[in-house]
Backbone atoms as SQL, in Angstrom:
CREATE TABLE atoms (id INTEGER PRIMARY KEY, chain TEXT, resi INTEGER, resn TEXT, atom TEXT, x REAL, y REAL, z REAL);
INSERT INTO atoms VALUES
  (1, 'A', 1, 'UNK', 'N', 154.543, 89.854, 150.360),
  (2, 'A', 1, 'UNK', 'CA', 153.664, 90.269, 151.441),
  (3, 'A', 1, 'UNK', 'C', 152.664, 91.295, 150.903),
  (4, 'A', 2, 'UNK', 'N', 151.420, 91.156, 151.278),
  (5, 'A', 2, 'UNK', 'CA', 150.367, 92.063, 150.835),
  (6, 'A', 2, 'UNK', 'C', 150.201, 93.184, 151.839),
  (7, 'A', 3, 'UNK', 'N', 150.056, 94.381, 151.330),
  (8, 'A', 3, 'UNK', 'CA', 149.811, 95.558, 152.173),
  (9, 'A', 3, 'UNK', 'C', 148.439, 96.100, 151.809),
  (10, 'A', 4, 'UNK', 'N', 147.553, 96.142, 152.776),
  (11, 'A', 4, 'UNK', 'CA', 146.175, 96.534, 152.472),
  (12, 'A', 4, 'UNK', 'C', 146.030, 97.995, 152.075),
  (13, 'A', 5, 'UNK', 'N', 146.975, 98.832, 152.387),
  (14, 'A', 5, 'UNK', 'CA', 146.890, 100.250, 152.038),
  (15, 'A', 5, 'UNK', 'C', 147.694, 100.611, 150.790),
  (16, 'A', 6, 'UNK', 'N', 148.407, 99.642, 150.235),
  (17, 'A', 6, 'UNK', 'CA', 149.252, 99.883, 149.060),
  (18, 'A', 6, 'UNK', 'C', 148.709, 99.059, 147.897),
  (19, 'A', 7, 'UNK', 'N', 148.641, 99.681, 146.725),
  (20, 'A', 7, 'UNK', 'CA', 148.227, 98.934, 145.544),
  (21, 'A', 7, 'UNK', 'C', 149.211, 99.174, 144.407),
  (22, 'A', 8, 'UNK', 'N', 149.330, 98.162, 143.573),
  (23, 'A', 8, 'UNK', 'CA', 150.194, 98.241, 142.403),
  (24, 'A', 8, 'UNK', 'C', 149.376, 97.767, 141.211),
  (25, 'A', 9, 'UNK', 'N', 149.127, 98.679, 140.304),
  (26, 'A', 9, 'UNK', 'CA', 148.375, 98.357, 139.093),
  (27, 'A', 9, 'UNK', 'C', 149.126, 98.933, 137.905),
  (28, 'A', 10, 'UNK', 'N', 149.264, 98.138, 136.873),
  (29, 'A', 10, 'UNK', 'CA', 150.014, 98.566, 135.692),
  (30, 'A', 10, 'UNK', 'C', 149.443, 99.847, 135.096),
  (31, 'A', 11, 'UNK', 'N', 148.137, 100.021, 135.160),
  (32, 'A', 11, 'UNK', 'CA', 147.501, 101.193, 134.555),
  (33, 'A', 11, 'UNK', 'C', 147.530, 102.425, 135.462),
  (34, 'A', 12, 'UNK', 'N', 148.019, 102.287, 136.664),
  (35, 'A', 12, 'UNK', 'CA', 148.052, 103.397, 137.618),
  (36, 'A', 12, 'UNK', 'C', 149.495, 103.777, 137.912),
  (37, 'A', 13, 'UNK', 'N', 149.902, 104.956, 137.489),
  (38, 'A', 13, 'UNK', 'CA', 151.255, 105.474, 137.748),
  (39, 'A', 13, 'UNK', 'C', 152.343, 104.517, 137.256),
  (40, 'A', 14, 'UNK', 'N', 152.123, 103.932, 136.084),
  (41, 'A', 14, 'UNK', 'CA', 153.090, 103.024, 135.460),
  (42, 'A', 14, 'UNK', 'C', 153.480, 101.847, 136.354),
  (43, 'A', 15, 'UNK', 'N', 152.546, 101.401, 137.173),
  (44, 'A', 15, 'UNK', 'CA', 152.796, 100.238, 138.011),
  (45, 'A', 15, 'UNK', 'C', 153.557, 100.517, 139.290),
  (46, 'A', 16, 'UNK', 'N', 153.763, 101.786, 139.607),
  (47, 'A', 16, 'UNK', 'CA', 154.436, 102.122, 140.859),
  (48, 'A', 16, 'UNK', 'C', 153.481, 101.880, 142.022),
  (49, 'A', 17, 'UNK', 'N', 154.012, 101.485, 143.181),
  (50, 'A', 17, 'UNK', 'CA', 153.157, 101.326, 144.350),
  (51, 'A', 17, 'UNK', 'C', 152.619, 102.687, 144.805),
  (52, 'A', 18, 'UNK', 'N', 151.308, 102.731, 145.023),
  (53, 'A', 18, 'UNK', 'CA', 150.649, 103.964, 145.479),
  (54, 'A', 18, 'UNK', 'C', 149.769, 103.633, 146.667),
  (55, 'A', 19, 'UNK', 'N', 149.370, 104.673, 147.380),
  (56, 'A', 19, 'UNK', 'CA', 148.408, 104.516, 148.458),
  (57, 'A', 19, 'UNK', 'C', 147.051, 104.222, 147.817),
  (58, 'A', 20, 'UNK', 'N', 146.369, 103.198, 148.308),
  (59, 'A', 20, 'UNK', 'CA', 145.077, 102.789, 147.743),
  (60, 'A', 20, 'UNK', 'C', 144.118, 103.975, 147.626),
  (61, 'A', 21, 'UNK', 'N', 143.467, 104.043, 146.484),
  (62, 'A', 21, 'UNK', 'CA', 142.470, 105.077, 146.254),
  (63, 'A', 21, 'UNK', 'C', 143.041, 106.434, 145.915),
  (64, 'A', 22, 'UNK', 'N', 144.369, 106.506, 145.749),
  (65, 'A', 22, 'UNK', 'CA', 145.007, 107.775, 145.401),
  (66, 'A', 22, 'UNK', 'C', 145.985, 107.524, 144.261),
  (67, 'A', 23, 'UNK', 'N', 146.591, 108.587, 143.811),
  (68, 'A', 23, 'UNK', 'CA', 147.702, 108.483, 142.859),
  (69, 'A', 23, 'UNK', 'C', 148.988, 108.960, 143.542),
  (70, 'A', 24, 'UNK', 'N', 149.027, 108.828, 144.847),
  (71, 'A', 24, 'UNK', 'CA', 150.188, 109.271, 145.622),
  (72, 'A', 24, 'UNK', 'C', 151.153, 108.093, 145.756),
  (73, 'A', 25, 'UNK', 'N', 152.308, 108.182, 145.083),
  (74, 'A', 25, 'UNK', 'CA', 153.265, 107.079, 145.128),
  (75, 'A', 25, 'UNK', 'C', 153.918, 106.927, 146.501),
  (76, 'A', 26, 'UNK', 'N', 154.153, 105.687, 146.872),
  (77, 'A', 26, 'UNK', 'CA', 154.881, 105.380, 148.105),
  (78, 'A', 26, 'UNK', 'C', 156.231, 106.097, 148.074),
  (79, 'A', 27, 'UNK', 'N', 156.864, 106.103, 146.914),
  (80, 'A', 27, 'UNK', 'CA', 158.176, 106.735, 146.755),
  (81, 'A', 27, 'UNK', 'C', 158.144, 108.210, 147.163),
  (82, 'A', 28, 'UNK', 'N', 157.083, 108.919, 146.823),
  (83, 'A', 28, 'UNK', 'CA', 156.964, 110.337, 147.178),
  (84, 'A', 28, 'UNK', 'C', 156.931, 110.510, 148.693),
  (85, 'A', 29, 'UNK', 'N', 156.158, 109.682, 149.353),
  (86, 'A', 29, 'UNK', 'CA', 156.071, 109.767, 150.812),
  (87, 'A', 29, 'UNK', 'C', 157.431, 109.497, 151.437),
  (88, 'A', 30, 'UNK', 'N', 158.109, 108.475, 150.943),
  (89, 'A', 30, 'UNK', 'CA', 159.421, 108.128, 151.493),
  (90, 'A', 30, 'UNK', 'C', 160.452, 109.220, 151.242),
  (91, 'A', 31, 'UNK', 'N', 160.396, 109.835, 150.064),
  (92, 'A', 31, 'UNK', 'CA', 161.324, 110.943, 149.769),
  (93, 'A', 31, 'UNK', 'C', 161.092, 112.107, 150.719),
  (94, 'A', 32, 'UNK', 'N', 159.828, 112.415, 150.972),
  (95, 'A', 32, 'UNK', 'CA', 159.517, 113.529, 151.878),
  (96, 'A', 32, 'UNK', 'C', 159.996, 113.221, 153.298),
  (97, 'A', 33, 'UNK', 'N', 159.771, 111.994, 153.745),
  (98, 'A', 33, 'UNK', 'CA', 160.257, 111.614, 155.072),
  (99, 'A', 33, 'UNK', 'C', 161.781, 111.675, 155.113),
  (100, 'A', 34, 'UNK', 'N', 162.417, 111.197, 154.054),
  (101, 'A', 34, 'UNK', 'CA', 163.874, 111.212, 153.972),
  (102, 'A', 34, 'UNK', 'C', 164.460, 112.612, 153.953),
  (103, 'A', 35, 'UNK', 'N', 163.675, 113.561, 153.443),
  (104, 'A', 35, 'UNK', 'CA', 164.126, 114.951, 153.406),
  (105, 'A', 35, 'UNK', 'C', 163.905, 115.652, 154.742),
  (106, 'A', 36, 'UNK', 'N', 163.323, 114.917, 155.697),
  (107, 'A', 36, 'UNK', 'CA', 163.147, 115.479, 157.028),
  (108, 'A', 36, 'UNK', 'C', 161.777, 116.063, 157.307),
  (109, 'A', 37, 'UNK', 'N', 160.849, 115.931, 156.371),
  (110, 'A', 37, 'UNK', 'CA', 159.506, 116.437, 156.628),
  (111, 'A', 37, 'UNK', 'C', 158.831, 115.573, 157.683),
  (112, 'A', 38, 'UNK', 'N', 158.086, 116.222, 158.543),
  (113, 'A', 38, 'UNK', 'CA', 157.321, 115.509, 159.556),
  (114, 'A', 38, 'UNK', 'C', 156.050, 114.935, 158.936),
  (115, 'A', 39, 'UNK', 'N', 155.546, 113.886, 159.528),
  (116, 'A', 39, 'UNK', 'CA', 154.307, 113.283, 159.044),
  (117, 'A', 39, 'UNK', 'C', 153.187, 114.314, 158.980),
  (118, 'A', 40, 'UNK', 'N', 153.126, 115.199, 159.966),
  (119, 'A', 40, 'UNK', 'CA', 152.080, 116.218, 160.005),
  (120, 'A', 40, 'UNK', 'C', 152.152, 117.139, 158.781),
  (121, 'A', 41, 'UNK', 'N', 153.356, 117.442, 158.335),
  (122, 'A', 41, 'UNK', 'CA', 153.534, 118.285, 157.154),
  (123, 'A', 41, 'UNK', 'C', 153.078, 117.554, 155.899),
  (124, 'A', 42, 'UNK', 'N', 153.419, 116.282, 155.815),
  (125, 'A', 42, 'UNK', 'CA', 153.003, 115.478, 154.665),
  (126, 'A', 42, 'UNK', 'C', 151.480, 115.377, 154.629),
  (127, 'A', 43, 'UNK', 'N', 150.864, 115.165, 155.778),
  (128, 'A', 43, 'UNK', 'CA', 149.409, 115.079, 155.854),
  (129, 'A', 43, 'UNK', 'C', 148.758, 116.395, 155.441),
  (130, 'A', 44, 'UNK', 'N', 149.368, 117.502, 155.801),
  (131, 'A', 44, 'UNK', 'CA', 148.836, 118.810, 155.408),
  (132, 'A', 44, 'UNK', 'C', 148.960, 119.017, 153.899),
  (133, 'A', 45, 'UNK', 'N', 150.058, 118.528, 153.328),
  (134, 'A', 45, 'UNK', 'CA', 150.272, 118.647, 151.878),
  (135, 'A', 45, 'UNK', 'C', 149.351, 117.725, 151.074),
  (136, 'A', 46, 'UNK', 'N', 148.968, 116.613, 151.671),
  (137, 'A', 46, 'UNK', 'CA', 148.161, 115.583, 150.990),
  (138, 'A', 46, 'UNK', 'C', 146.996, 115.184, 151.899),
  (139, 'A', 47, 'UNK', 'N', 145.933, 115.970, 151.920),
  (140, 'A', 47, 'UNK', 'CA', 144.840, 115.749, 152.873),
  (141, 'A', 47, 'UNK', 'C', 144.139, 114.394, 152.759),
  (142, 'A', 48, 'UNK', 'N', 144.290, 113.705, 151.640),
  (143, 'A', 48, 'UNK', 'CA', 143.657, 112.376, 151.505),
  (144, 'A', 48, 'UNK', 'C', 144.429, 111.293, 152.249),
  (145, 'A', 49, 'UNK', 'N', 145.658, 111.585, 152.625),
  (146, 'A', 49, 'UNK', 'CA', 146.465, 110.608, 153.354),
  (147, 'A', 49, 'UNK', 'C', 146.099, 110.598, 154.832),
  (148, 'A', 50, 'UNK', 'N', 146.394, 109.459, 155.451),
  (149, 'A', 50, 'UNK', 'CA', 146.271, 109.339, 156.901),
  (150, 'A', 50, 'UNK', 'C', 147.630, 108.938, 157.460),
  (151, 'A', 51, 'UNK', 'N', 147.761, 109.031, 158.753),
  (152, 'A', 51, 'UNK', 'CA', 149.004, 108.605, 159.381),
  (153, 'A', 51, 'UNK', 'C', 149.243, 107.117, 159.125),
  (154, 'A', 52, 'UNK', 'N', 148.176, 106.342, 159.100),
  (155, 'A', 52, 'UNK', 'CA', 148.319, 104.914, 158.789),
  (156, 'A', 52, 'UNK', 'C', 148.836, 104.691, 157.369),
  (157, 'A', 53, 'UNK', 'N', 148.479, 105.566, 156.436),
  (158, 'A', 53, 'UNK', 'CA', 149.006, 105.466, 155.072),
  (159, 'A', 53, 'UNK', 'C', 150.511, 105.693, 155.064),
  (160, 'A', 54, 'UNK', 'N', 150.963, 106.674, 155.821),
  (161, 'A', 54, 'UNK', 'CA', 152.399, 106.963, 155.893),
  (162, 'A', 54, 'UNK', 'C', 153.133, 105.777, 156.519),
  (163, 'A', 55, 'UNK', 'N', 152.567, 105.219, 157.569),
  (164, 'A', 55, 'UNK', 'CA', 153.176, 104.052, 158.204),
  (165, 'A', 55, 'UNK', 'C', 153.206, 102.859, 157.249),
  (166, 'A', 56, 'UNK', 'N', 152.151, 102.711, 156.470),
  (167, 'A', 56, 'UNK', 'CA', 152.108, 101.615, 155.496),
  (168, 'A', 56, 'UNK', 'C', 153.196, 101.782, 154.434),
  (169, 'A', 57, 'UNK', 'N', 153.430, 103.012, 154.007),
  (170, 'A', 57, 'UNK', 'CA', 154.493, 103.277, 153.029),
  (171, 'A', 57, 'UNK', 'C', 155.848, 102.892, 153.609),
  (172, 'A', 58, 'UNK', 'N', 156.068, 103.221, 154.866),
  (173, 'A', 58, 'UNK', 'CA', 157.329, 102.864, 155.511),
  (174, 'A', 58, 'UNK', 'C', 157.460, 101.347, 155.643),
  (175, 'A', 59, 'UNK', 'N', 156.396, 100.689, 156.018),
  (176, 'A', 59, 'UNK', 'CA', 156.418, 99.232, 156.162),
  (177, 'A', 59, 'UNK', 'C', 156.655, 98.574, 154.805),
  (178, 'A', 60, 'UNK', 'N', 156.020, 99.098, 153.772),
  (179, 'A', 60, 'UNK', 'CA', 156.186, 98.570, 152.424),
  (180, 'A', 60, 'UNK', 'C', 157.653, 98.664, 152.009),
  (181, 'A', 61, 'UNK', 'N', 158.267, 99.791, 152.302),
  (182, 'A', 61, 'UNK', 'CA', 159.677, 99.987, 151.935),
  (183, 'A', 61, 'UNK', 'C', 160.575, 99.028, 152.688),
  (184, 'A', 62, 'UNK', 'N', 160.149, 98.609, 153.863),
  (185, 'A', 62, 'UNK', 'CA', 160.964, 97.716, 154.675),
  (186, 'A', 62, 'UNK', 'C', 160.799, 96.253, 154.347),
  (187, 'A', 63, 'UNK', 'N', 159.850, 95.923, 153.460),
  (188, 'A', 63, 'UNK', 'CA', 159.663, 94.514, 153.126),
  (189, 'A', 63, 'UNK', 'C', 160.674, 94.080, 152.086),
  (190, 'A', 64, 'UNK', 'N', 161.074, 92.864, 152.177),
  (191, 'A', 64, 'UNK', 'CA', 162.056, 92.318, 151.238),
  (192, 'A', 64, 'UNK', 'C', 161.366, 91.963, 149.939),
  (193, 'A', 65, 'UNK', 'N', 161.914, 92.411, 148.843),
  (194, 'A', 65, 'UNK', 'CA', 161.395, 92.083, 147.517),
  (195, 'A', 65, 'UNK', 'C', 161.936, 90.727, 147.092),
  (196, 'A', 66, 'UNK', 'N', 161.054, 89.903, 146.537),
  (197, 'A', 66, 'UNK', 'CA', 161.517, 88.591, 146.069),
  (198, 'A', 66, 'UNK', 'C', 161.248, 88.447, 144.598);
């Protein structure tokens, strides 16, 4: 499944999924959410992110890898 806000490029962050146009890994967002940080706190820490980016990271994590 393609996610328009997530990109994976071998030359960017060793091929880890990141938010498009940033070097912010999906994994980082998920770890912060898992640690109990609110979306508003994550957005304050990473001003280039949007709430839709955070939602996209969550959706990406929920997709089945094949």
